[in-house]
C-alpha positions in Angstrom: -5.9 -17.0 3.2 -8.9 -14.7 3.5 -10.4 -13.4 6.7 -9.0 -12.0 9.9 -6.4 -14.8 10.1 -5.0 -13.8 6.7 -4.8 -10.1 7.4 -1.3 -10.3 8.8 0.3 -10.9 5.4 -1.6 -8.2 3.7 -0.8 -5.7 6.4 2.9 -6.7 6.3 2.9 -6.1 2.5 1.3 -2.6 3.0 4.0 -1.7 5.5 6.8 -3.1 3.4 5.8 -1.4 0.2 4.9 1.8 2.1 8.5 1.9 3.4 9.7 1.4 -0.2 7.6 4.3 -1.5 8.9 6.5 1.4 12.5 5.6 0.6 12.1 6.2 -3.1 10.4 9.6 -2.6 12.3 10.9 0.4 14.2 13.5 -1.8 10.9 14.7 -3.3 10.0 14.7 -6.9 13.6 14.8 -8.0 14.1 11.3 -6.7 11.5 9.9 -9.1 12.5 12.0 -12.1 13.5 9.1 -14.3 10.9 6.8 -15.8 12.1 3.6 -14.2 11.9 5.1 -10.7 8.5 6.6 -11.4 7.1 3.2 -12.6 8.6 1.5 -9.6 6.8 3.9 -7.2 3.6 3.5 -9.1 3.9 -0.3 -8.9 4.5 -0.1 -5.1 1.4 2.1 -4.7 -0.6 -0.4 -6.7 0.7 -3.3 -4.5 -0.4 -1.3 -1.4 -3.9 -0.9 -2.8 -4.1 -4.6 -3.7 -2.9 -5.5 -0.2 -5.5 -3.2 1.4 -8.2 -4.9 -0.7 -7.1 -8.3 0.8 -7.6 -7.1 4.4 -10.8 -8.5 5.8 -14.0 -6.5 6.2 -13.8 -7.1 9.9 -10.4 -5.6 10.3 -11.2 -2.6 8.1 -14.4 -2.0 10.1 -12.4 -2.2 13.3 -10.0 0.5 12.1 -12.2 3.3 10.6 -9.3 5.8 11.0 -7.5 4.2 8.1 -8.9 5.5 4.7 -9.2 2.0 3.3 -11.3 2.9 0.3 -8.9 5.7 -0.7 -6.0 3.3 -0.4 -7.7 0.6 -2.4 -8.9 3.2 -5.1 -5.3 4.4 -5.7 -4.6 1.2 -7.6 
């Protein structure tokens, strides 16, 4: 679902995957030293970018404090 009504799911995904990135990187670089963990974190960051891209223009414009384009570009 696109538009403001569909933003909730995209924002929830951003929060969920952001929490995963935080958990997987809490010990610093050492926590993502193996390839599988590194690829997992990269995937999570890509999902955050895709989710940000699904957030409606209206919601993004209402929250200019969020660096939407940077988040989307990290994909």
